[in-house]
C-alpha positions as CSV (number, residue, x, y, z in Angstrom):
1,M,19.6,-46.2,-46.8
2,T,22.4,-43.8,-45.9
3,S,22.0,-40.2,-47.2
4,R,24.9,-38.9,-49.1
5,V,26.1,-35.3,-48.6
6,C,28.7,-33.1,-50.3
7,I,30.0,-30.0,-48.5
8,V,31.8,-27.3,-50.6
9,R,34.0,-24.7,-49.0
10,R,36.7,-22.4,-50.5
11,A,39.1,-23.2,-47.7
12,Y,41.5,-25.9,-46.6
13,Y,40.2,-29.0,-44.8
14,P,40.5,-30.1,-42.0
15,E,42.1,-26.7,-41.1
16,E,38.8,-24.9,-41.5
17,T,37.3,-26.0,-38.2
18,H,33.7,-25.1,-38.8
19,T,33.5,-27.1,-42.1
20,R,35.1,-29.9,-40.1
21,R,32.6,-29.4,-37.4
22,N,29.7,-29.7,-39.8
23,A,31.1,-32.7,-41.7
24,E,31.9,-34.7,-38.6
25,T,28.5,-33.9,-37.0
26,L,26.8,-35.3,-40.1
27,L,29.1,-38.3,-40.2
28,Q,28.4,-39.1,-36.5
29,N,24.7,-39.0,-37.3
30,G,24.6,-41.5,-40.1
31,Y,25.4,-39.5,-43.2
32,S,28.0,-40.3,-45.8
33,I,30.2,-37.2,-46.2
34,D,32.3,-35.8,-49.0
35,V,34.1,-32.4,-48.9
36,I,35.3,-30.4,-51.9
37,C,37.8,-27.7,-51.0
38,E,41.1,-26.0,-51.9
39,R,44.4,-27.8,-51.8
40,D,47.4,-26.4,-49.9
41,S,50.9,-27.1,-51.0
42,N,51.5,-30.0,-48.5
43,Q,48.1,-31.7,-49.0
44,L,47.0,-34.7,-51.0
45,P,44.4,-34.3,-53.8
46,Y,42.3,-37.0,-52.1
47,Q,42.3,-38.1,-48.5
48,V,40.0,-39.7,-46.0
49,V,40.1,-37.6,-42.8
50,R,38.4,-39.2,-39.8
51,G,35.8,-40.8,-42.1
52,V,35.2,-37.8,-44.3
53,H,36.2,-38.1,-48.0
54,V,38.1,-35.0,-48.9
55,F,38.5,-34.0,-52.6
56,R,41.0,-31.1,-52.9
57,L,41.2,-28.9,-56.0
58,P,44.5,-27.4,-57.2
59,I,43.6,-23.9,-56.1
60,R,45.1,-21.9,-53.2
61,H,44.3,-18.7,-51.4
62,K,45.8,-15.5,-52.8
63,R,44.1,-12.6,-51.0
64,R,44.9,-9.4,-53.0
65,G,42.8,-6.8,-54.7
66,A,39.1,-6.8,-55.6
67,L,39.8,-8.0,-59.2
68,T,41.9,-10.9,-57.9
69,Y,39.0,-11.9,-55.6
70,V,36.6,-11.9,-58.5
71,V,38.8,-14.0,-60.8
72,E,39.6,-16.6,-58.1
73,Y,35.9,-16.9,-57.2
74,I,35.0,-17.5,-60.8
75,V,37.8,-20.1,-61.3
76,F,36.8,-21.9,-58.1
77,L,33.2,-21.9,-59.2
78,L,34.1,-23.6,-62.5
79,W,36.4,-26.1,-60.9
80,V,33.7,-27.0,-58.2
81,S,30.9,-27.3,-60.8
82,M,32.9,-29.8,-62.8
83,K,34.1,-31.8,-59.8
84,L,30.7,-31.8,-58.1
85,T,28.9,-32.8,-61.3
86,W,31.3,-35.7,-61.8
87,L,31.1,-36.9,-58.2
88,H,27.3,-36.6,-58.2
89,S,27.2,-38.9,-61.3
90,K,29.0,-41.5,-59.2
91,R,27.7,-40.9,-55.7
92,K,24.2,-39.4,-56.1
93,Y,24.1,-36.8,-53.4
94,D,20.9,-36.2,-51.4
95,V,22.1,-32.9,-50.2
96,V,24.8,-30.4,-51.3
97,E,25.9,-27.9,-48.7
98,I,27.6,-24.8,-50.2
99,E,29.5,-22.6,-47.7
100,S,30.2,-19.0,-48.5
101,M,32.1,-17.0,-49.6
102,P,31.4,-16.4,-52.5
103,D,27.6,-16.6,-52.4
104,F,27.2,-17.5,-56.1
105,L,29.2,-20.7,-55.4
106,V,25.8,-22.1,-54.7
107,F,25.2,-22.3,-58.4
108,A,27.9,-25.0,-58.6
109,G,25.2,-27.3,-57.4
110,L,23.0,-26.7,-60.6
111,I,23.3,-30.2,-62.1
112,P,22.9,-32.1,-58.8
113,K,19.9,-29.9,-58.0
114,L,18.3,-30.5,-61.4
115,L,18.9,-34.3,-60.8
116,G,17.1,-34.2,-57.4
117,S,19.6,-33.0,-54.8
118,K,18.6,-30.5,-52.2
119,V,21.0,-27.5,-51.9
120,I,21.9,-25.6,-48.7
121,L,23.6,-22.2,-48.8
122,Y,25.5,-21.7,-45.5
123,L,26.3,-18.0,-45.2
124,F,29.3,-17.9,-42.9
125,E,29.9,-14.2,-43.9
126,D,27.7,-11.4,-45.3
127,M,29.5,-10.8,-48.5
128,P,28.1,-7.4,-49.6
129,E,28.8,-5.8,-46.2
130,L,32.1,-7.5,-45.8
131,M,33.4,-6.4,-49.2
132,A,32.1,-2.9,-48.7
133,S,34.1,-2.7,-45.5
134,K,37.2,-4.3,-46.8
135,F,37.5,-2.0,-49.9
136,C,35.9,1.1,-48.3
137,L,32.9,1.2,-50.6
138,A,29.6,2.9,-49.9
139,N,26.3,0.9,-49.7
140,H,25.1,2.6,-52.9
141,N,28.3,1.6,-54.8
142,F,27.5,-0.4,-58.0
143,F,29.8,-3.3,-56.9
144,V,28.1,-3.5,-53.4
145,K,24.6,-3.4,-54.9
146,L,25.6,-6.1,-57.4
147,L,26.8,-8.3,-54.5
148,A,23.5,-7.7,-52.7
149,L,21.6,-8.8,-55.8
150,I,23.8,-11.9,-56.1
151,E,23.2,-12.7,-52.4
152,K,19.5,-12.5,-52.9
153,L,19.5,-14.7,-56.0
154,S,21.8,-17.2,-54.4
155,A,19.7,-17.5,-51.2
156,N,16.5,-17.8,-53.3
157,Y,18.1,-20.5,-55.4
158,A,18.9,-22.7,-52.4
159,D,16.4,-25.0,-50.8
160,H,17.4,-23.8,-47.4
161,A,19.8,-21.0,-46.1
162,I,21.7,-21.0,-42.9
163,V,23.1,-17.8,-41.3
164,C,25.2,-17.2,-38.3
165,H,23.3,-14.5,-36.5
166,E,19.8,-12.9,-36.3
167,L,20.9,-9.7,-38.0
168,S,21.8,-11.6,-41.2
169,R,18.4,-13.4,-41.1
170,R,16.5,-10.1,-40.8
171,K,18.6,-8.6,-43.6
172,L,17.8,-11.4,-46.0
173,L,14.1,-11.3,-45.2
174,E,13.5,-7.6,-45.0
175,R,16.0,-6.1,-47.3
176,R,16.7,-8.9,-49.8
177,K,13.2,-10.2,-49.7
178,V,14.4,-13.8,-49.7
179,K,11.7,-16.5,-49.8
180,T,13.8,-19.5,-48.9
181,P,13.5,-20.9,-45.4
182,I,16.3,-19.5,-43.2
183,S,17.8,-21.0,-40.0
184,V,20.1,-19.1,-37.6
185,I,22.9,-21.3,-36.3
186,L,25.5,-19.6,-34.2
187,N,29.1,-20.1,-35.4
188,V,30.2,-21.9,-32.3
189,P,33.0,-24.5,-32.0
190,D,32.6,-28.2,-31.6
191,E,33.4,-29.0,-28.0
192,G,35.4,-31.9,-29.2
193,V,37.9,-29.5,-30.8
194,F,37.6,-26.5,-28.5
195,P,37.0,-28.1,-25.1
196,L,35.1,-26.1,-22.4
197,S,37.3,-24.8,-19.7
198,V,37.3,-22.1,-17.0
199,R,40.9,-22.5,-15.8
200,N,43.5,-19.8,-15.3
201,A,41.0,-16.9,-15.2
202,N,42.3,-15.7,-11.9
203,R,46.1,-15.8,-12.5
204,T,48.1,-12.9,-11.0
205,H,51.2,-11.3,-12.5
206,S,53.6,-10.3,-9.9
207,N,56.1,-13.1,-10.6
208,D,54.7,-15.1,-13.5
209,G,55.6,-13.2,-16.6
210,P,53.9,-10.7,-18.9
211,F,50.1,-10.4,-19.3
212,T,49.6,-12.5,-22.4
213,I,46.7,-11.8,-24.8
214,V,46.0,-13.9,-28.0
215,H,44.5,-13.3,-31.4
216,H,44.0,-16.3,-33.6
217,G,42.7,-16.9,-37.1
218,T,43.4,-15.6,-40.6
219,I,45.4,-12.4,-40.6
220,T,43.3,-9.9,-42.6
221,E,42.6,-6.2,-42.2
222,N,38.9,-6.7,-41.3
223,Y,39.8,-8.5,-38.1
224,G,41.2,-5.3,-36.6
225,I,44.5,-6.8,-35.5
226,Q,46.2,-3.4,-36.2
227,T,44.0,-1.9,-33.5
228,V,45.2,-4.6,-31.0
229,I,48.9,-3.9,-31.9
230,E,48.4,-0.1,-31.4
231,A,46.8,-0.8,-28.0
232,V,49.7,-3.0,-26.9
233,S,52.2,-0.3,-28.0
234,L,50.3,2.2,-25.7
235,L,50.5,-0.2,-22.8
236,R,54.1,-1.6,-23.2
237,K,55.6,1.1,-20.9
238,Q,52.9,0.7,-18.2
239,I,52.6,-3.0,-17.7
240,P,54.5,-6.2,-18.8
241,I,52.4,-7.3,-21.8
242,R,52.7,-9.7,-24.7
243,L,50.5,-10.2,-27.8
244,K,50.6,-13.5,-29.6
245,I,49.2,-13.6,-33.1
246,F,48.4,-17.0,-34.5
247,G,47.6,-17.6,-38.1
248,K,48.6,-16.6,-41.6
249,G,47.3,-14.2,-44.2
250,E,48.1,-11.4,-46.7
251,Y,48.0,-8.6,-44.1
252,R,50.8,-10.0,-41.9
253,R,53.6,-7.9,-43.7
254,A,51.7,-4.7,-43.1
255,L,51.2,-5.6,-39.4
256,E,54.8,-6.4,-39.0
257,D,55.7,-3.0,-40.4
258,L,53.3,-1.3,-38.1
259,T,54.7,-3.2,-35.1
260,K,58.3,-2.0,-36.0
261,A,57.1,1.6,-36.5
262,L,55.5,1.6,-33.1
263,G,58.6,0.0,-31.4
264,A,56.6,-2.9,-30.1
265,T,58.5,-5.8,-31.6
266,K,59.4,-7.2,-28.2
267,E,55.8,-7.2,-27.1
268,V,54.1,-8.5,-30.3
269,N,54.9,-12.0,-31.4
270,F,53.8,-13.3,-34.9
271,V,53.7,-17.0,-34.2
272,G,52.3,-18.0,-37.6
273,Y,50.2,-21.1,-38.3
274,V,50.3,-23.8,-35.7
275,S,48.6,-27.1,-35.3
276,Q,45.2,-27.3,-33.7
277,E,46.7,-29.0,-30.6
278,K,49.4,-26.3,-30.3
279,L,46.9,-23.5,-30.6
280,L,44.7,-24.9,-27.9
281,E,47.7,-25.2,-25.6
282,E,48.6,-21.5,-26.3
283,I,45.1,-20.2,-25.7
284,E,44.9,-22.2,-22.5
285,K,48.1,-20.5,-21.2
286,A,47.0,-17.0,-22.2
287,D,45.4,-14.5,-19.8
288,A,42.9,-13.0,-22.2
289,G,41.7,-12.9,-25.8
290,V,40.9,-10.0,-28.1
291,V,38.4,-10.0,-30.9
292,A,38.7,-6.6,-32.7
293,L,36.3,-7.1,-35.6
294,L,35.7,-4.0,-37.8
295,N,32.6,-5.3,-39.5
296,E,29.3,-6.0,-37.7
297,Y,28.3,-8.6,-40.2
298,Q,31.2,-10.9,-39.6
299,S,30.6,-14.1,-37.7
300,P,32.5,-13.9,-34.4
301,N,33.6,-17.5,-34.3
302,K,36.9,-16.6,-32.6
303,L,34.9,-15.1,-29.8
304,F,33.0,-18.3,-29.2
305,E,36.2,-20.3,-29.2
306,L,37.8,-18.1,-26.6
307,V,34.7,-18.2,-24.4
308,A,34.5,-22.0,-24.8
309,M,38.1,-22.2,-23.4
310,G,37.4,-20.0,-20.4
311,K,39.3,-16.9,-21.5
312,P,38.2,-13.4,-20.5
313,V,37.6,-11.5,-23.9
314,V,37.8,-7.9,-24.9
315,V,35.6,-7.5,-28.0
316,S,34.4,-4.9,-30.5
317,S,31.1,-3.4,-29.4
318,F,28.6,-4.6,-32.0
319,Q,24.9,-5.4,-31.7
320,T,25.5,-8.8,-33.3
321,I,27.6,-9.7,-30.2
322,R,25.7,-7.8,-27.5
323,Q,22.5,-9.6,-28.4
324,H,24.2,-12.8,-27.1
325,F,26.5,-11.6,-24.4
326,N,25.9,-8.7,-21.9
327,G,28.5,-6.3,-20.5
328,D,29.0,-8.6,-17.4
329,S,30.3,-11.4,-19.6
330,L,32.5,-9.6,-22.1
331,K,34.6,-6.5,-22.0
332,Y,33.4,-4.2,-24.8
333,F,35.5,-1.5,-26.5
334,R,34.7,1.1,-29.1
335,V,35.3,-0.3,-32.6
336,G,38.7,0.6,-34.0
337,D,39.6,2.7,-30.9
338,A,43.1,1.6,-29.8
339,K,43.1,3.9,-26.7
340,N,39.8,2.5,-25.5
341,L,41.0,-1.0,-26.1
342,A,44.2,-0.3,-24.1
343,R,42.1,0.9,-21.2
344,C,40.0,-2.2,-21.3
345,I,43.1,-4.5,-21.3
346,L,44.6,-2.5,-18.5
347,E,41.5,-2.9,-16.4
348,L,41.6,-6.7,-16.9
349,Y,45.3,-6.8,-16.0
350,R,44.8,-4.9,-12.7
351,N,41.6,-6.7,-11.7
352,P,41.9,-10.6,-11.5
353,A,38.5,-10.7,-9.9
354,K,37.0,-9.0,-12.9
355,R,38.5,-11.5,-15.3
356,K,37.2,-14.4,-13.2
357,S,33.7,-12.8,-13.1
358,L,33.7,-12.3,-16.9
359,V,34.6,-15.9,-17.5
360,A,32.0,-17.3,-15.1
361,N,29.2,-15.1,-16.6
362,A,30.2,-15.8,-20.2
363,S,30.5,-19.5,-19.6
364,K,27.0,-19.5,-18.1
365,I,25.5,-17.7,-21.1
366,Y,27.4,-19.9,-23.5
367,E,25.7,-23.0,-22.2
368,E,22.7,-22.0,-24.3
369,Y,24.8,-21.6,-27.5
370,R,27.0,-24.7,-27.3
371,W,27.4,-26.8,-30.4
372,S,25.7,-29.7,-28.6
373,K,22.5,-27.5,-28.8
374,M,23.2,-25.7,-32.1
375,K,23.8,-29.0,-33.9
376,K,20.2,-30.0,-33.2
377,K,19.0,-27.1,-35.4
378,Y,21.6,-28.0,-38.0
379,L,20.6,-31.7,-38.1
380,K,16.9,-30.7,-38.3
381,V,17.6,-28.8,-41.6
382,Y,19.1,-32.0,-43.0
383,E,16.3,-34.2,-41.6
384,D,13.6,-32.0,-43.2
385,L,15.4,-31.8,-46.6
386,T,16.1,-35.6,-46.9
387,K,12.5,-36.4,-45.9
388,R,11.3,-34.0,-48.6
389,N,13.7,-35.5,-51.1
390,E,12.5,-39.1,-50.4
391,Y,8.9,-38.0,-50.6
392,E,9.5,-36.2,-53.9
393,K,11.3,-39.3,-55.4
394,K,8.5,-41.6,-54.2
395,Y,5.7,-39.5,-55.7
396,K,7.2,-38.2,-58.9
């Protein structure tokens, strides 16, 4: 009998590529998949996307202050709880996968869990650390400590937790004292969406336009795009350079103002949101990518996407990244340091052989992290939970 799964994510589907990756992987391996998510203005409330049944709630992203986050999280929790309970009464889910943030969204699966479903908490982000960084809060701040407690309770409530790097696993085990089984599955792209490539790593620039670097994804302060813009402004009188920023988000206006203040409007191009196909084309044409994360606990999915597409990458120097890629595969710069970032970009511009070497080394290392390998760990979680579920039903 086909196992039924419902995935919940506070994001848009299929635009959220990692939720899509999970859903389509399960679908391809014999599971029946529903997704509950937010609904953008141009989306239908219900749609079947490549075999995945998508139920969209009338809620949209509005990234503002801390209080707005809390209100929106609670509203989404209530909506999901009702929708998930109603769907479970009709479809009888074997597994419910709740993807963060927020962590406490896992409790939306209360009724299905009481009725026999297994619940997975997929922690794409480390919420306490991310919020502390975003709102400049100390670790001993009451709000941060509350989020840490919620993270602990949420993980312990789930039947299985999935995290995106080893640092998160150790934190849950050692600091949060979580007892739930935890799997580490790197947040890498599906090769069917971000195809592997090593082309264009050795392009020269005497006659073929400015050195083009890309940044893609949601435009938020935590991604450090401001540092990239400052670095480009330092380089614009030294070399022909262009920065293309793909995506949308509440921090775009501030970044546009910064770009104007630095006099770099000719070099910095805010492209906005583009289709997946167009984004892949633009990344393919670029000379390098920059991942300027300001928080060590964020999952560097953009990094893996750039590596998968054969781009040399300049990236923030965090242990969470260095544990996977050495200095011969990525160009590391000091976190938040625009001058250091500018020097790294300049070195790549002047040294095509270095770019080619970085791509070759990163691609070789990435072979161990590809989704074709990570998905085996992901599917193993489901296999174990559904077997447990069937056993418990049989011997109740």
